N, C-alpha and C positions, 0 to 999 in steps of 0.2 A: 477375435482379439486383434487389434491393430498391430502391425509389424513393429512399431516403435514403442509399444507398451512396456517392453522390458526396461526402458530407460526411466519410466516413472516409478518413484519410490512411494508406495501407497501408505496412506495414513488412515487405514480402515478404522482403527480404534477411536481416533479423534472424530472422524465423520460419524461413527455410530453414536458417540456421546452427544454430538450436536443434534442429530436427528432424534435421539432418544429423549432429549430435553423438549423438543418440539412435540413429538408424538404423545408424550405423557401429559402434556399440558403444563409442565413445570415452567416453561418459558415460551414466550411468543416472539421474542426478539433477542438476538445476540450480536455483539459487536466484537469483531476479531481484529486485533492489531498485530502487525509485524512490519519491520522495515522492508524496503525494496529488496527484491531478488531473494527473498526468503521462502518463496513458494506459495504465497496466498492464493493466487489465481489458479495455479495448477491444482491446489487442494480443492478449490471450489468446483472446478470443471471435471477433474478426474477422480475425485473421491466423493464429495458431497452430492453433486448432481446425479451421477449414476446410481448411487445408493438410494437417494430420494425417489428417483424415477422408478426404481425396482420396487419401492414400497408404495407406489401408487400416487405419489405427489406429482402435480404439474410443476415444472421447474422453469423459472424465468431468471436469466442471467443478464446483467447489464454492467458495463464498466464505464465509469465517469472520467477515466484518465485522459481520453483523447477527444472529449466533446467540446472543449474550449468554452467560449462565452455562451454557447447555446446548450449547455449541459442540461438545463431544465427542460427545454423544448424537445431535445433529442430523446430524453428519458420518457417524457409523457407520450410522445409519438410511438416509441418502441413498446411501451406498456399497453397503449391502446390497441396496437396491432396484435399483440399477444392475447389480450382479453377478447378481441374479436375473432380469434382463431385463425388469422391470416399468417401468423408466425407458427410454423408447424415443427420447429425445432427449438430446443431450449437454449442453444448457443446462438446468440445474436451476433452477426458480423459487426465488428467495431466500426462505428460511424464517426468521422471526424467532426462534422457539424451539419446542421440543417441548412440547406441552401436552396436557392431557386432551382438549381440544376437537379438536386436530389428530388425535390418535390415534382419537378417536371418529368423525371424518369419514372417516378411512381405513377404519375398520371398516365404516361404512355403505356405503362404495364397494366393499367386498368384499376389501380388502387385509388381509393378516394383520398383526397387531401385531408390532413388531420383536421378534426373539428375543434377549432380553438375555443368554441363556446362550452365545451365539456371540461369541467375542472378535473384535476387529478383525483380528487375525492370520488367523483362520479365514475371515473375510469376504474378505480380500485373497487368500488361497489359492484360494478359489472364483473370485474375479475373474480370477486368473492362468490358471486352467484354461480360460477362455473365449477366450483368444487375446491378441494384443498390445494393450495398453491404455496410453493416456497419461493421467495424472492431472494436472489443472491445479488446484492448491490455492492459492487467492487469499487474501492477508492471513493466511498460515499462522501468523505469530507470535502471533495472537490466542489460539491454543491454549495458550500458555505462561502466560497470565494467570490461569488457574484451577488450583490445585494438584491438584484431583481429576482433571485430564486426564493426570496423569503416567503412569498405567498405559496409557491409550490411546496416548500418544505412544510409549511403549516397544514396544507391540504393533505400531504402525504401522511403526516402523523395522524391527522384526524381519521383518514380512511383506514389506516392500519389499526388504530385504537378501536374503531367501530367493528372491525371484522377480524378480531383476534382469533376467533374460533376457526376460521377458514384460511387465514393468511398468516404465515410465519415469515420472518425476515432475518437474514444473516447479512449484516453490514460488515465490510472490511475497510481498513485504512492503513496507510503506511506513515502517517503523520500523527504523532501523539497530540500535538498542539491543535491540528485540524479537527481531530476527533473530540478533543476536549471542548472546542468551540461548538461542536454540534451536539454533544451529549452531556457535558458535565457542568457548563456554566449555567447559572440560575436562569438566564434569559435564552438559553440554547433551545433551538427548535425541537430537539428530542431529549430534553432534560429528563434524566432518570428513566429513559426508555430502554428497557432491556438490561442485559447483563454483559459486562466487559470480560473478554477472555483474550489470552495471548497465544499466538502460534508457537508451540514449543520448539526450541532449538533441536535440530537433528543430532543424533549421536553417531557412534561408530558403525552402527548397522547401515546407515546411509552410505558410508564409504565402502562397506563390503558389497552393498547392492550395486554401486557404480563400478566397482572392480569386476563384478560378475557381468554387468551389462557390456563393459568394454571387451571382456573375453568373448562374450556371445557375438559381438559385432565384428571382432577382428580375428578371433581364434588365438589371440596372444594373452598371456596372463598379465595381471597388474597387481602390484603389492598393495593390499588393502590397508596395511598398517602405515605404509608411506603416504597413502592417500589421506588417512586420518590426520597425520602430522601436517600435511599441506592444508587440509580443511581448517584445522585450528589456526594455522598461520594466517589464513585469509579471513579470520573472524567468524568461522562457521557459517559462511554465506553459501547456500546450496547453488545459487546461480553462478557464482564464481568457480566452484569446483566442477560443475557441469561444463562450463566453458573450457576449463583445463582439459578434461577428458575428451571433449569433442575435438579439441585441437590435436590431441594425440591420435585420435581415430583418423583424422583427415591427413595427418602428416606422420607417417610411421617412423620417421627419423627423429622425432622429438622425444627426448627423455621427459620424465615427470618434472624434474627440476627446471628444464628449459621451458616446458609448457606453463609451469607456475610463474616463472619470470615473465613470460609473454602475456599471460592472461590475468595475473593477480591484480593488475592495475588497469582500469578501463580508461583509455585515452580520451574518449568523449566526456566521461564524467570529470576527469581531471581538468580538462579544458574549461568545463563549466565551473568547477570550483575556483579556478584562477580568475575567471571573469567575475564571479561573485565577490571575491576578496578585493579585486581591483576597484569595483564600483562601491564598495562598502565604506561609509564614513570612518575616519581614523579611530574615533572612540569606539565605534561598534566592533572594529577589528580587535581592539584591546580587550573589550568585554568578552569577545569570543575566545581570545587567548586565555583569559582568566577562567572562563567556564571549562575550557579544555584542561587547564592545569588544576582544576578543582580548588582554586583559592577562594577565600571568602570575598564575594563580589563587592560588597559595600564597606569592607574593612578599611581603616585609615591607611594601613600599609599598602593595600592594593591600589587605592586611589592615588597615593603618593607615587607609586610606580607608574601609574598612567600619566601623571603629571610630567615625570621625567621623559617618558616616551613622546609626549605631545609638546614638550617645551613650554608648558603653561602652568598655571596654578592647579592644584588638585580639583578635579571635577566634583561638584556637589553630589550627594547621594541621589538626589532627584534626577540629576542629569544622567548618572549611570543607569538609574532605573529606566529612564526614557529610552536609552540605547538598548537595554535588555528587552524592553517591550517591542521595539522595532524588530529585533531578531526573533522574538516570539511570533510576531505577526507574520513575518516572512518564513516562518517554520524552519529557521536555521537552528534554533535551540528549542528546547521544550522544558516544561516544569515537571518534576517528579514529586514524590511524597515530601512533605515538610517544606515545600517551596524550593527545593534544590533544582538547579539548572543543569542541563547536560546537552551535548550536541545531539540534534535530532536524528541525523543520518549516520549510522555506524561507519559506513564507508568513507564519508566525509571526515569523520573523526579520525579514522585510521590514516587518511591522507594528510590531515593537519599534523598529526603526530610525526609522520615521516618527514614532513617539511621542517618542523621544528628541530628534529634530530639532525637533519642535513645542515641547518643554519647554525647549530650550536657550536661554540668555540671548541676547536680541537685541542686536546691536552698536549 
């Protein structure tokens, strides 16, 4: 066991349920949603992959998060390498993009350049001929952001449909709107393909585990109940709590309260949020504010309030709808049941709420 395994909070039961659905034939594809920093990737790599490997599955992992405009080509190359047996480990090093340099390095190492004449369907067919394989496709909605991936997405679905008996796939995504475009719209490439599940929010057991890991690492106790309170304050985001505990390990002088104040807000994320708001059209910002406040978006009172803020006549319902569609397209907001809108990123929502609280008139 690796030395840092004690930091990992296992989700064995969930991994067992996922693999049980695949093993029994109940499902051939699952789509797992969770916002950023909730532990999706860690769940795939440290829970699902090892358990699947122990049960005799070949496991292929690929993240689309850092592939950029070449996401389709990077994926096809990676999958082809795996199918050909050149990739001997299920954890693929993250690749930023396919470039002449990358292909040159592969050529120097003796690897053949990817055969562009082979479609992704043919690659998947070759993969299926090698035995049972589990595909873990992380942040899969990124593929839908480039129109040139349309052919690859169609080929991917065809290949997976044909080879359901041998190939199972677990998609993940951190954008509800992106996943909806990929799986739920009538024209979506994977319309009604598999079952949607959500990564459960961790409970107090996670905080006890982190307190134990802290004591294991430092020899000092940490109050698990206080951690639980901090965890709830930070929106039950595991990545944030882990950053807090790591800060305390690295700086023994930090109290829990000081570490929370230091790490509860990500400066990089907050700078990105400010840039996003600054470049957003004024009406879009008002729509975002209405979604945050959960006010009826198209109600007359809401549109009259927008008119006061804009110094104009009330925007038409269709104009407000267009602004909402822009925010949906940019994955700033998302649609829930019954057409209700909400902020897509819980961390962004929490930051917006804090900004509104700071700007509210003081009594």
